[in-house]
N, C-alpha and C positions, 0 to 999 in steps of 0.2 A: 498341534495339540494331540493327536493320537500317539505319536512317538513318545511324548512326554509322559502320557499315562501309561502307555506300555513298559516304558524304563521303569517307572514307579512300581506298577503291578508285578513286575519280574523280580524287582528287589524285594517287595514284600513277601512273595511266594518263595524266593530262596532262603531268607532269614527264617521263614516258617519251617521249611524243610530243614535247614541246617541247625537251627537253635530251638525248635519248637516254638516259637514266637515270632511274629511279624513286627517290623518296624512301623508298620502302618503308614508309609510315606503318601499313599493314596488320600488317606484322611488327613494327614498333617504334612503338607508339601514342605514346610520349612523345618521339618524335623532334622536335629543336628546330625544323626547318623547318616542320612541320605545326602545332606550337603557335604558332608565329609567324604564320603564315598565318591560322590562326583568329582570332588576336586583330587582325590588321590588317583582316579583314572585319568583325568585331564593331564595331570604331571607325569603319569606313566607313559602316556602316548608321546608327549613331547620328548621325554628321555629316549624312547624306542627310535624316534625318527631323527634325534640328533646325531646317532651314530657314534663317530669318534670325538665328538663336541660335546658328549653328553655330560662331562665333568663340568661344563659351564653352565648347566641348568640348575636353578636355585630348587633345592628340595625342602625349603622352609615350610611351605603349605602342605607338602607331602607328608612331613613329619606330623604336622598339627592334624592333619586329617586322620592319619593312622592312630594317633593317640586317643581321638575321639571313638574310632571305631574299636579299639582295645578296650576302652572304658565301658563300651556298651558290650562287648563279647565276654570279658572277664568273668562278671557275675555269674554266668551261665556255665562257664567252665568249672567255677568253684563249687556250684551247687552240684553239677554231675559228678565230680571227681570226689565229693564228699558221700556219695552213694556207693555202698560196697558192690562188688562184683556180682554177687549172688542176687542182689535186688535189681540190677541191671538186667540179668539173665532171666529174671522171673518176668519183668516188665516186657522183655522181648518177646517170651514166649505167651503172654496175654494178647488180649484183642486191643491193648493200649497202643496208641501211635508211639513209635519210637523215633527220635530226632536223630540226624546224622551225627551230631555231636555225642549222644548217648551210645549210638553203636560204634562210633569211633573210640570212645574211652573203654570199650571192651578189649581193645586191641593195644592201645598204650595208655599209660597215665602221666606221660610227659606233657605238661602244661604248654610249652613252647611247640612241641609238634602238633598238638591239637589245634592251638590257635592258628599256626601257619596253614594247616590242612584247610581250615574253615574259611580263612581270608582267601586262600589260593581258589578254591571252589566258588566262592561268592564273585571274586573278580572276573573268573573265566566264565562263568555261567549266566551272568545277569544280561550282559549286551548281546550274547550270542542267542538267547531265547527270546529277547525283545526283537532282535533283528530278524528272526525266522518268522515271528508272528507278524511283523511290519509287512514283510514281503508276501506272506499269505494273504493278509487283508488287502493288500495291493492287487493281487491277482483276482481275488474274490470281488472286488469292487467292479471289475470290468468283465465279468463271467456270472452273469445272474442265475445261470442254468446249474452251474456247479454250486453256488451259495445256496440255492433253493434245495438241491439233494442233500448237501451237507447239513443244512438247518433241519430239514425233516429228519435225518438220521438222529441227530442229537434231541430233538424233541421227542421221537419215538423211544429212545432209550432213557433219558434221564428226566424228560418233561420240562416245563419253563422255568422251575425254580428249585428243584433239587440239586444238591451238590453231587457230581459224579463219583463213584467210587472207582476203585482200581480196576474191578472187574468191568464195569460200565466203559471205561476208556479202552481196555483190551478189545471189547465186543465191537466198538465202533470202527469197522474197517475202513469205511470210506474216509473218515477223518484221519486215520493212520496214513491211508494213500495220499491224501491231500498234504500231509506234513511232509511224507517222503518225496513228493513232487517238489515241494517248495525248497527242501533241502538239496534235491537234486540240481535244480535251476540255481538256487541262491545258497551255496554252502556257508555255514557258519564261519569258516576259516577259509576265505577264497583263495589265500596265497600263504605259503608257508616256506621254511627253510629247514634244512638238515645238515649236520656235518659229518662226514665220513669219519668212523672211528678207526679205520684202518684202510690200507690200499685195497680197492675193490673195483668192480666194473659195473656199468649199467647195460642192459641188454640191448638198448639202441641208442642212436645219438652219434655214432661214429661212422666212417666211410663216405664215400662220395655222396650218397643220397641220405645219409642219417639212419640207416638201417642195420648197421654193424654195432657191434659192442664198443663202449668207449670206456677207456681207462680213468678212474678217480683216485686220486693220490689221497692219503690220509690228511684229515683236518680241512679238507676242500668243504666249503659251503655250497650247498646244491639248493637252488629255489625250484619250487614247483607249484602248480595252480590246480586246486580242485575245482575251481570255477571253470577253467578250460577243460580239464580232463572230463568231467561230466557233461559236458556239451560237445564231446568228440564222437563223430559218427562210428568210429571204430569200433567202440564198446556197445553198440546197440544193434539191434536185428535189422536187417535191411529189406525184409519183405514189406510190401505196400500197406497190409493192414495195421502195422505199428505206427503210432500217431508221430508226426513231426517232432524231432527231439527238441525244437527251439519252442515248442507250444506247451503251456501248462495244461496238464491233461491227467488228473488222478487216475482215470480208468484205465491207463496203461498197466498200473500196478496190480490190476485184477488177475492177469495171467502172466505178468512177466516179473522175473526176479533177477536182479543184476549179478553177473558172476562176480566172485570174489577177487579181490587184487591178488 
């Protein structure tokens, strides 16, 4: 039930950020946009997993779902593109909230580009945010002392009912540390691949013990795992005061900043 609510919550916040209006799927679980979005994602996952057999995967419900999404998004694009650039610039300079769509329209007036960017961000951002929140709640459910400290910071900063501002979120350092720790242990993209654009080398992986450079030919597909990399002892301090790297410990971020890759 929690995962369902988080999925709907992040869909609502994503559409509010992107379009300036939420689809309100938490209030209306059977909303056509939410159902279409879920179906588009389901078929996309099947296509991705099918590999060389993806041409046999039916796209019928995918196309139907995309049409429902397009029909919902298109009116927002039309209204925004009717606004002259100076009006958008004036709104951006005022205290009024500017949506992603309005900001994007200042860089391009191409309707197709705008639509593709909105859908791409929506598809990429919904599940990653819901997943991160799910893992953080999982950890908080077994660590009451962390939950208590985090709750106290939120109540002291914004109170029990006020909506947090951007400045409020920036000032809650323990909340930021808890999110950083969640992403350290449970990266939003645990496995990924890249393709070599030219002949190149990786600094390690070759030689008898894997510590020498290894050659990579152009167009080679390289898989890597942030989930493994971020749990590797090699990248963390070895001194005893540093908490166990397998432990969920937001306090480690009080004094520690990871080295850039």
